[in-house]
N, C-alpha and C positions, 0 to 999 in steps of 0.2 A: 763912557771907559771906565773899564772897571779898573777899582785900586781895590788888590784886593792881598793881603799880608798873614799868613797863616799864622806867624808868630802875635797876633794880635787876636787870635781866635782860640778860647779854650772851652771843652766841650766837656764835661765829665756824668757821671752815669744818669741814666735813664735821659732827660730831655734837658737838663742844664748845660746853658750855653752864656757863655760870655763875651763880648765884643769890644775891643778897644779897650779892655781893662777896667770899664766902667759901666757896661750895660748890659745888664741880664736879665735872661730869659728863665724863668720857674730854677730859680738858683736851687739845690738841692744837694746835699752833702757834701760840703764844703767843711775842708779838714781847718783851715786857717780863715782867721776873721779880718779883712781886709778892709772893712766899713768904708770900700770907695766906690760904692753904687753912685753915678748919677741917675739911670734910671733903673727901676724893674719894672719887668711885664711878667704879667703871671695869664695866663693862658687859658686855668680854671679849678677851681677848688678841689682838687683829689691832693691827698697829701704828698705826692713826688711827686708836684708841681707847684703845690701851695705851702712848704715847708716854712713856717715859722721859726725855726729854729736856724733855717740858715738864712733868711730872708735878715734875719740880725745881724748875721755873722757880715752882709755884704752891706748892709746898707749903713746911713746916717741919718743927722738930722734934716739933710738937704737935698737926700732923696727923693724922686718922685714916683710914682705908682701909679700901676696904668694895668685893668684888668677888666674884666666881666661885673656886673652888678654883684654876683650872689657872693664873689671874692673880696669885694669892699668890706662887705658884712663883719669877713673872719678878720679882715687887719685891722678894722675898726677896735672890734675889740680887743685886739691884742695892743690896742695905743701905736697905732703906725700913724701918720700924718700924710699930707702930702697927695692924698688920694684924688687924683684926675679921670674925671669921665671925659674931657675933652682926649684924644692923643696929639702929643708934639708934631710939628711940621714935618716931622722926619720917619715917621710911621703910619701905615695904615692897616688895618684888621679884617679876616674874612673869616667864614663859619667854618669852624671847626669839630664835627662828628661823625658819630660810627655808632652802632648797633652792637648792644643792648645799652654799654653805660655810659656812653656820651651824647645822647639823645638832641636831637637839632634846636627843638624846644628850649633846651638850655641856656642857648643863645652863649655858649663858650668860641673860642677865638683860636686862629695862628694868628701871626704878625708879619709885615713885610716891613723891616726898618731901612731906610738908606742912609747909608753912612761913610762917609769920603767916595761918594759916587759907585758904591757896591750896593746893589740889592740883597739883603739879608732873608729870607724867608724861614720860618719856621711854623710847622703843621697844628703844634698841638696834638693830641691823642685824636686819630681821624681813620675814617678809610679815603678811599678815593672817591673822590666827590667832584661833585662837576665844577664846586668854590674854587675847588682847591688846583682844577688842570687849568682851568680860565687865570691862573696868576702867571706873574714874569717877574724873574728875579735872575740874579747872577749864582747865588749860594742857596741851596736849598737843605733844611734840615728834615731830613723824611723821616719817621719812625717805621722799623722793620718787623719791628717782633711778633704781629700777628694774634696776639691776645688779646688785648682789648685795641687795636689798631690795626690796620692794613697790615698783609704779612710780607716778606722781602721781595716774593714775586709782583705782586701788584706793587708796591712801592716802586721798582723797579719802573714797571711800565706807567706809571704815575709820573715818574724823573721825566721818562723818554718824553712824552706829550709835554711838560715843561720846559723840558730844555736848557737849565741852569749850565753856567760853565763850570760850575763843581758841585756834587752832590757828596752831603755828608748824613752817612747811615746814623741813626738815634734809637734809644726804645729798645734798643734788644738784648736779649743775654746770652743766647745759645750762639755757637759758632756756625754753624748749617747755613744761619740767616746771613753771613755776609757773603759767603758762596753762591745760595741762591741767588741774592741781590744781583750780583757781579754777573751771573750767568746771563740775565735777562735785562741787564741794564746796556744803553748803547752804546759801543763802544768809543765814539765821539764826544762821552758825557765824562770830561775826568772827575776821581771822586778820593776820598780821606776818611780812613776811618778811623776815629779817636779812641774808639773803646775796645 
């Protein structure tokens, strides 16, 4: 049974997501500094996904960090503790990649987090891949920008395969992305735009 509360969800620029006010994925461009993160998940080390300045704003001494290995090197260099190679029970990862900037060999990831009986999937920077098409989730955060990720049409077609309860486009700047995404999205899939 899905337990989904839009008020407990925050999405800002790029691919920065906060669930239940304390679980952050790729925190980026935060204006305030809540220092309330229970967990921070990083998909890959590019600066719009691993922003040290923003991670400092949301984290505290108890915050647990989950990320690919090359991200841990950066986090250690900046003094972060609680770096976990093993994901918590409520999380699984899957490969996230696209050509040419996010090669499969980098071992970067997307995550599925099960929180309050709802499965949230965030893709990282990816193309529409077989691994992504195989996931199951209730809420899908999917990049639609088309510059270093799949474009709006590809993202809608990918969402149509996954069939989430709701899809939330991320990682785009142009208004035309919204229009194209909705043109190809299955009318039975609900959507929400935060950006």
